[in-house]
C-alpha positions as CSV (number, residue, x, y, z in Angstrom):
1,M,97.9,93.9,126.0
2,K,101.3,92.7,126.9
3,K,100.7,89.0,126.9
4,I,98.6,86.8,124.5
5,E,96.8,83.8,126.0
6,K,95.6,82.3,123.1
7,A,95.7,83.1,119.3
8,I,94.0,81.8,116.3
9,L,96.5,81.7,113.2
10,S,94.4,80.1,109.8
11,V,96.1,82.0,106.8
12,S,95.9,81.6,102.8
13,D,99.2,84.1,102.3
14,K,101.5,82.3,104.2
15,E,104.1,85.0,104.3
16,G,106.0,85.5,107.5
17,I,103.2,83.5,109.5
18,V,105.8,80.9,110.6
19,P,108.5,83.2,112.7
20,L,104.9,85.1,114.1
21,A,103.9,81.7,115.4
22,R,107.4,81.4,116.7
23,A,107.7,84.5,118.5
24,L,103.9,84.3,119.9
25,V,104.7,80.4,121.1
26,E,107.8,81.3,122.8
27,G,105.9,84.6,124.4
28,G,103.7,81.6,126.2
29,T,100.8,82.3,123.5
30,E,98.9,79.1,122.9
31,I,97.9,79.2,119.0
32,I,95.1,77.4,117.5
33,S,95.5,76.5,114.0
34,T,93.3,75.1,110.7
35,G,94.4,72.9,107.6
36,G,97.3,74.2,105.6
37,T,98.2,76.7,108.5
38,A,98.5,74.0,111.2
39,R,100.3,71.7,109.2
40,L,103.0,74.2,107.9
41,L,103.6,75.5,112.0
42,R,103.8,72.1,113.1
43,D,106.3,71.3,110.5
44,N,108.4,74.0,111.5
45,R,107.9,72.2,115.0
46,I,105.6,75.2,116.7
47,S,103.0,73.9,118.8
48,V,99.5,74.4,117.6
49,S,96.0,73.3,119.0
50,P,93.9,71.5,116.2
51,I,90.7,73.5,115.4
52,D,88.8,70.2,115.8
53,E,90.2,70.3,119.4
54,V,88.4,73.4,120.2
55,T,85.2,72.9,118.4
56,G,84.5,69.1,119.3
57,F,84.0,68.4,115.5
58,P,86.4,67.9,112.5
59,E,86.5,69.8,109.6
60,M,83.9,69.3,107.2
61,L,82.2,69.8,103.8
62,G,85.1,70.0,102.0
63,G,86.8,72.3,104.4
64,R,84.0,74.5,104.1
65,V,82.9,74.6,108.2
66,R,86.1,74.6,110.0
67,T,85.8,77.6,112.8
68,L,82.3,78.3,112.5
69,H,81.4,77.6,115.9
70,P,80.8,79.0,119.4
71,N,83.7,77.8,121.2
72,V,85.8,79.8,118.3
73,F,83.4,83.2,117.9
74,G,82.6,83.0,121.7
75,G,86.3,82.8,122.5
76,I,86.3,86.3,120.4
77,L,83.0,88.3,121.1
78,G,83.1,87.5,124.2
79,R,83.6,90.9,126.4
80,R,86.0,90.9,129.1
81,A,84.4,94.0,130.8
82,V,80.7,92.3,131.0
83,P,80.5,89.8,133.8
84,S,77.7,87.8,132.1
85,D,79.6,87.1,129.1
86,I,82.6,86.0,131.2
87,N,80.0,83.7,132.8
88,E,78.8,82.2,130.0
89,M,82.1,81.4,128.9
90,K,82.7,79.7,132.0
91,E,79.6,77.6,131.6
92,H,80.0,76.3,128.4
93,G,84.0,76.0,128.4
94,I,84.8,78.8,126.4
95,G,88.5,80.2,126.8
96,A,89.2,83.9,125.7
97,I,91.1,84.7,122.3
98,S,93.3,87.6,122.1
99,L,94.9,87.6,118.7
100,V,92.9,86.6,115.3
101,V,95.5,86.4,112.3
102,V,93.4,85.7,109.0
103,N,93.7,86.5,105.4
104,F,91.3,85.0,103.1
105,Y,91.3,82.4,100.5
106,P,92.8,84.3,97.0
107,F,89.4,85.4,95.1
108,E,90.7,87.7,93.0
109,E,93.8,85.8,91.9
110,T,91.7,83.1,91.1
111,L,89.9,85.5,88.9
112,A,92.7,86.7,87.2
113,R,94.0,83.3,86.2
114,R,93.1,81.9,82.8
115,G,90.7,79.3,82.3
116,A,89.5,79.4,85.8
117,T,86.0,77.6,86.1
118,E,83.0,78.9,88.1
119,E,83.2,76.2,90.1
120,E,86.6,77.3,91.2
121,I,86.2,80.9,91.3
122,I,82.9,80.2,93.9
123,E,85.0,77.7,96.2
124,S,87.8,80.5,96.3
125,I,85.1,82.4,98.1
126,D,86.5,82.4,101.8
127,I,83.3,82.6,104.5
128,G,85.1,81.5,107.7
129,G,87.8,84.3,107.0
130,P,85.9,87.4,107.0
131,S,83.5,86.2,109.9
132,L,86.5,85.9,112.1
133,L,88.1,89.2,110.9
134,R,84.8,90.9,111.1
135,A,84.4,89.4,115.2
136,A,87.8,89.9,115.9
137,A,87.2,93.6,114.8
138,K,84.4,94.0,116.5
139,S,86.1,93.0,119.5
140,F,88.8,95.5,119.3
141,A,88.6,96.2,122.9
142,D,90.1,92.8,123.9
143,V,91.2,91.2,120.8
144,A,93.9,92.4,118.2
145,V,93.4,91.4,114.4
146,L,96.1,90.9,112.0
147,H,95.5,90.0,108.3
148,D,98.7,91.9,106.6
149,P,101.8,89.7,106.6
150,A,104.1,93.4,106.0
151,R,102.4,94.3,109.5
152,Y,103.4,91.2,111.8
153,E,106.6,92.8,112.5
154,D,105.5,96.2,113.6
155,F,102.8,94.1,115.9
156,L,105.2,92.0,117.3
157,G,107.6,95.1,118.0
158,R,104.9,97.0,119.9
159,L,103.8,93.3,122.2
160,R,106.9,93.7,123.2
161,S,107.4,97.5,124.1
162,E,106.4,99.1,126.9
163,E,103.0,100.1,125.4
164,G,102.4,96.7,124.6
165,V,99.5,96.6,121.8
166,N,97.1,99.5,123.0
167,L,93.7,100.3,122.5
168,T,94.7,102.5,119.9
169,C,96.5,100.3,118.1
170,R,93.6,97.6,118.0
171,R,91.2,100.3,116.7
172,E,94.0,101.1,114.1
173,L,94.1,97.4,113.1
174,A,90.3,96.7,113.4
175,A,90.1,99.7,110.9
176,S,92.3,97.9,108.2
177,A,90.8,94.5,108.8
178,F,86.6,96.2,108.2
179,R,88.7,97.8,104.6
180,Y,90.1,94.1,103.6
181,V,87.2,92.8,104.6
182,A,85.0,95.0,102.6
183,R,87.5,95.4,99.4
184,Y,87.3,91.5,99.5
185,D,83.0,91.6,99.4
186,E,83.3,94.4,96.8
187,A,85.7,92.4,94.3
188,I,83.1,89.1,94.9
189,R,80.3,91.8,94.3
190,A,81.3,93.2,91.1
191,W,82.4,89.4,89.6
192,F,78.7,88.4,90.3
193,D,77.5,91.3,88.5
194,G,79.7,90.0,85.8
195,A,78.1,86.7,85.7
196,V,74.8,87.6,85.2
197,G,74.9,90.1,82.8
198,S,77.0,93.1,83.2
199,S,80.5,93.7,82.3
200,P,83.0,91.5,83.6
201,G,85.8,93.7,83.8
202,R,83.9,97.1,84.4
203,F,85.1,99.4,86.7
204,H,82.6,100.6,89.7
205,L,82.1,104.0,90.1
206,S,81.1,103.0,93.7
207,G,84.3,101.7,94.7
208,T,85.6,100.7,98.7
209,V,87.7,102.0,100.3
210,R,90.8,100.4,100.7
211,Q,92.9,102.8,103.1
212,S,92.2,105.9,104.5
213,L,95.2,108.0,104.1
214,R,96.9,110.1,106.7
215,Y,95.9,113.4,104.3
216,G,95.2,114.1,100.6
217,E,97.6,116.5,98.3
218,N,98.2,118.7,101.6
219,P,98.6,118.2,105.3
220,H,94.7,119.8,106.0
221,Q,92.7,117.8,103.3
222,K,91.5,114.6,104.2
223,A,91.8,111.3,101.9
224,A,91.4,107.6,101.5
225,W,92.2,105.3,98.4
226,Y,89.4,103.9,96.8
227,T,89.1,100.3,94.8
228,G,87.0,99.4,92.5
229,G,85.8,96.1,90.1
230,R,88.8,94.6,89.1
231,P,92.1,96.4,89.0
232,A,94.4,96.6,86.0
233,A,97.1,96.6,88.3
234,R,97.4,96.0,92.4
235,Y,99.8,97.5,94.4
236,R,101.3,95.7,97.7
237,C,103.5,97.4,100.1
238,L,106.6,95.6,101.6
239,Q,108.0,97.5,103.1
240,G,108.4,101.6,104.5
241,K,106.0,104.4,105.8
242,E,102.5,104.0,104.8
243,L,102.1,105.0,101.1
244,S,100.6,108.5,100.9
245,Y,98.1,110.5,99.1
246,N,101.0,111.9,96.8
247,N,102.9,108.5,96.5
248,L,100.0,106.7,95.1
249,S,99.8,109.5,92.4
250,D,103.3,109.1,91.6
251,L,103.5,105.9,92.1
252,D,100.4,105.0,89.4
253,S,101.8,107.9,86.6
254,A,105.0,105.8,86.9
255,W,103.9,102.3,86.6
256,R,101.6,103.6,83.5
257,A,104.8,105.1,81.4
258,V,107.1,102.2,82.4
259,S,104.4,99.5,80.9
260,E,104.4,101.4,77.7
261,L,108.1,100.9,77.5
262,D,109.6,98.1,75.6
263,K,111.6,95.9,78.5
264,P,113.9,96.1,80.4
265,A,113.0,100.0,81.3
266,A,113.2,102.7,84.0
267,V,111.4,105.8,84.7
268,I,111.4,108.2,87.4
269,V,108.7,110.3,88.3
270,K,108.3,113.6,90.6
271,H,105.2,115.1,91.0
272,G,103.3,113.5,88.4
273,N,106.0,114.0,85.6
274,P,108.8,111.8,84.2
275,C,111.9,113.3,84.8
276,G,114.1,110.7,83.3
277,A,113.1,107.6,81.5
278,A,115.1,104.8,79.4
279,E,115.3,101.8,78.2
280,G,118.2,99.7,78.6
281,T,120.2,96.3,77.7
282,D,119.3,95.7,81.7
283,L,117.4,97.4,84.6
284,L,120.6,98.7,86.2
285,A,121.6,100.3,82.9
286,A,118.3,101.6,82.2
287,Y,118.1,102.8,85.5
288,R,121.4,104.7,85.3
289,A,120.2,106.3,82.4
290,A,116.9,107.7,83.4
291,L,118.6,109.1,86.4
292,R,121.5,111.1,84.6
293,C,118.5,112.9,82.8
294,D,117.1,114.8,86.0
295,S,118.9,113.4,89.1
296,L,118.6,116.6,91.0
297,S,115.0,116.3,90.6
298,A,115.2,112.6,91.0
299,F,116.2,113.1,94.4
300,G,112.7,112.5,96.8
301,G,111.4,110.7,93.2
302,I,109.4,107.4,93.1
303,V,110.8,104.5,90.3
304,A,109.5,102.1,88.2
305,V,111.1,99.2,86.7
306,T,109.8,96.6,84.4
307,G,111.7,93.7,86.2
308,E,113.1,92.2,89.4
309,V,114.9,94.6,91.6
310,E,118.2,92.6,91.7
311,E,121.2,93.2,94.4
312,D,123.3,95.7,91.9
313,L,120.3,97.6,91.4
314,A,119.5,97.9,94.9
315,A,123.0,98.7,96.0
316,E,122.5,102.1,93.4
317,M,119.0,102.8,94.6
318,K,120.3,102.5,98.2
319,E,122.8,105.8,97.3
320,L,119.9,107.9,96.3
321,F,116.9,109.3,98.4
322,L,113.7,107.7,97.1
323,E,109.9,107.9,98.3
324,V,108.8,104.9,96.8
325,V,110.5,102.0,94.1
326,A,108.0,99.7,92.2
327,A,108.6,96.3,90.5
328,P,107.1,92.9,89.6
329,S,109.1,91.7,93.0
330,F,112.3,91.8,94.7
331,S,115.1,89.5,95.0
332,D,116.6,88.5,98.6
333,P,119.4,90.4,98.5
334,A,117.8,93.7,97.1
335,L,115.2,93.0,99.8
336,A,118.2,93.1,102.3
337,I,119.7,96.0,101.2
338,L,116.7,98.1,100.9
339,A,115.7,97.2,104.3
340,K,118.6,99.2,105.7
341,K,116.2,102.2,104.2
342,K,113.8,102.3,106.4
343,R,111.2,105.2,105.1
344,L,111.6,103.9,101.9
345,R,108.3,102.1,100.5
346,L,108.8,99.0,98.4
347,V,105.8,98.4,96.0
348,T,105.4,94.8,94.3
349,V,102.5,95.5,91.1
350,S,101.0,92.2,90.3
351,V,99.1,93.1,86.8
352,D,95.9,91.3,85.3
353,P,96.0,91.4,81.7
354,S,92.7,90.5,80.9
355,A,90.6,93.6,83.5
356,A,89.5,96.8,81.9
357,A,91.8,100.1,82.2
358,P,89.4,102.1,84.4
359,P,87.6,105.6,83.3
360,E,90.1,108.8,84.4
361,I,87.5,111.0,86.1
362,R,88.1,115.0,87.3
363,V,85.6,116.4,89.7
364,L,84.1,119.9,88.9
365,A,82.3,122.7,91.3
366,D,79.3,121.6,89.0
367,G,79.6,117.6,88.4
368,F,82.6,115.8,87.1
369,L,84.3,114.6,83.7
370,V,84.4,111.1,82.9
371,Q,86.6,109.6,80.0
372,E,88.0,106.7,78.5
373,P,91.7,106.1,79.2
374,D,94.2,107.1,76.4
375,P,95.3,103.4,75.0
376,P,98.7,102.1,74.7
377,I,100.9,103.3,72.0
378,P,100.0,101.0,68.8
379,G,103.1,101.6,66.9
380,P,104.6,104.2,64.1
381,A,102.5,101.9,61.4
382,A,100.2,105.0,61.1
383,W,102.9,107.7,61.1
384,K,103.2,110.0,57.8
385,V,106.7,111.4,57.5
386,A,106.1,114.8,56.6
387,S,109.3,115.9,55.7
388,K,111.8,116.3,52.6
389,R,114.6,114.1,55.1
390,K,113.2,110.6,56.2
391,P,114.4,109.3,59.6
392,S,117.3,107.1,60.2
393,K,116.1,103.1,61.8
394,E,118.0,104.8,64.9
395,E,115.9,107.9,65.0
396,W,112.5,105.7,64.2
397,E,113.5,103.9,67.8
398,D,114.1,107.1,69.6
399,A,110.8,108.7,67.8
400,L,108.7,106.0,69.2
401,F,110.2,105.9,73.0
402,A,110.0,109.5,73.1
403,W,106.1,109.2,72.0
404,K,105.8,106.7,74.4
405,V,107.2,109.3,77.3
406,V,105.2,112.4,76.3
407,K,102.4,110.7,76.4
408,H,103.0,110.6,80.3
409,V,103.8,114.1,80.5
410,R,101.6,116.9,81.1
411,S,100.9,119.4,78.4
412,N,102.2,121.3,77.1
413,A,105.2,118.4,76.9
414,I,108.2,118.2,75.0
415,V,110.5,115.2,75.4
416,L,114.2,115.5,74.2
417,A,115.3,111.1,73.3
418,R,118.7,109.6,72.3
419,E,119.5,106.4,72.5
420,R,116.4,105.7,73.8
421,R,116.7,107.6,77.1
422,T,115.6,110.9,77.5
423,V,118.1,113.6,77.6
424,G,115.5,116.5,78.4
425,I,112.1,116.9,79.6
426,G,109.7,120.0,79.5
427,A,106.4,119.8,81.1
428,G,103.6,121.8,82.2
429,Q,104.4,125.4,80.5
430,M,101.6,127.4,79.1
431,S,103.4,127.7,75.5
432,R,105.0,124.9,73.6
433,V,108.1,126.8,72.9
434,D,108.6,127.3,76.5
435,S,108.5,123.5,77.5
436,T,110.7,123.3,74.6
437,L,113.3,126.0,76.1
438,L,112.9,124.3,79.4
439,A,113.8,120.9,78.1
440,L,116.6,121.9,76.3
441,E,117.9,123.7,79.5
442,K,117.1,120.4,81.7
443,A,119.3,118.5,79.3
444,K,122.3,121.3,79.3
445,R,122.1,121.2,83.6
446,S,123.0,117.7,83.0
447,G,125.5,118.0,80.9
448,L,123.6,115.9,77.9
449,S,124.0,116.5,74.3
450,V,120.7,117.5,72.3
451,R,122.7,116.6,69.3
452,G,121.0,114.2,67.0
453,A,118.6,113.8,69.5
454,V,114.8,113.0,68.5
455,L,112.0,115.6,69.8
456,A,109.0,114.8,70.5
457,S,105.6,117.1,71.4
458,D,102.1,116.1,72.8
459,G,100.3,118.6,70.3
460,F,100.9,120.1,67.1
461,F,103.3,123.3,66.9
462,P,101.0,126.7,66.7
463,F,103.9,128.3,65.1
464,P,107.5,128.1,63.8
465,D,109.2,129.6,66.9
466,A,110.1,125.5,68.9
467,V,111.2,124.3,65.3
468,E,113.9,126.7,65.0
469,K,114.8,126.4,68.7
470,A,115.5,122.7,68.1
471,A,117.2,123.1,65.0
472,E,119.5,125.2,66.8
473,E,120.6,122.9,69.1
474,G,121.2,120.2,66.6
475,I,117.7,118.0,67.2
476,T,117.4,116.0,63.6
477,L,113.9,114.4,64.4
478,L,110.6,116.2,65.4
479,V,107.6,114.0,66.4
480,Q,104.1,115.8,66.4
481,P,100.7,115.4,65.7
482,G,100.2,117.8,63.4
483,G,96.7,119.7,63.0
484,S,97.7,123.3,63.4
485,I,96.3,125.9,60.9
486,R,99.8,126.7,60.6
487,D,101.3,123.0,59.7
488,D,102.2,124.0,56.2
489,E,104.6,126.7,57.8
490,V,105.9,124.7,60.3
491,L,106.9,121.9,57.7
492,A,107.9,124.2,55.4
493,E,110.5,125.7,58.4
494,A,111.7,122.4,59.2
495,D,112.6,121.7,55.4
496,R,114.4,125.0,55.3
497,L,116.5,124.0,58.2
498,G,117.2,119.9,57.1
499,V,115.3,118.8,60.1
500,A,113.0,115.4,59.8
501,M,109.3,115.5,60.5
502,I,107.0,112.9,61.4
503,R,103.4,113.5,62.2
504,T,101.5,110.9,64.3
505,G,98.2,112.1,63.6
506,T,96.7,111.5,67.4
507,R,97.5,114.0,70.6
508,H,98.3,113.2,73.6
509,F,97.1,116.1,76.0
510,R,97.0,115.2,80.0
511,H,96.5,118.5,81.7
């Protein structure tokens, strides 16, 4: 498929559709289009054949019926290798359509909009779009199908290449289309379940495959990305290689952690653990402080920030090898800078605050475990100062910051923080004192002082040894849940050493 004679373009998300259409027309493609897409293309002086000229019928029923006609679907479904199909198409004057570019009415966006009525939600259920996409995907032997604007440029590149849009490529595009349709239908089904009595935001364990992944944690493991119900956050990749299993896992860890911090904030994750986190006066300051905590581990890491990535931040990010940058949005100058890093994935995150957080699931050899998610840190109102020395205002601020971060570090977890930035993190050790020693060692390696810092521990101190080591290094406040049979012994040691101690009453193990 080196030339496309005829294509149908009908999109709700119009990002990138004008340059795609212009490139197709320059290559000799006749474009059929509908409604707003046709108007946009005409406004940009791109020749378009309106859909009603193809079907012989006007768009009708308030736009509900546009493309549902044999002249359209016959042009997509007619098999070029079957003589009887070709003869019937000629008999009825049906022209072959070789490319379908469609994405759907924004059902999930309408659902997420506060105050959306049932009528508005129902009218945002697309009928013609999924039908066109399914027909084109079924006919991948002769037809290419596109739904994601992020793939337009790659498609044009393939079209211009020596190999062209070959059968392997069309099969891959067809699989992506069916995943897109399935996810869309699943969101609609989940809403109808809620509308007839079940919880509207509930997460369905019978999720839909959003994307088949190249492999899992290791190349010999197969994997897929599933979605279900109404997600609390939606990840959309703007550029770079396809997201991997490990990318997605670390991306989710980074976004969950940074979402808990006060804006502006940045978190860098490597292999499931934060290796740096900070709140700052702006995103650039937060990123710099997070990177300073452990720049060695940050190499090849995942960065999540709480606001738009702008030019200055993008310029600094460009200097480090990163796998993924996740943010609510990217400015155009930032995108231009980061586009030079072809392998870097840029991911936008859109949040639905009204959606229920999904349960956490872990598979066992004998079934699986399901638990409620660990809720956001509510604040220090219920915390108790157990020590004789009372924390200063600055120590309270650092204590809350460190407590939010330690919740996202794998147990046994220790976080050292000063001025609302991490200066050392110890994760995943079999003893709490080992995690403490690791956090202190990382701080020294990064040239960061821990004098006057706060130490947060996700679980209680079973022995005073970690307290002794912390005091020896100049740490002035310990934040921990309490609950050990040796709590009094641990507290006595803190008082003897002049270290303040807060007991939160809630632990945050993350195994």
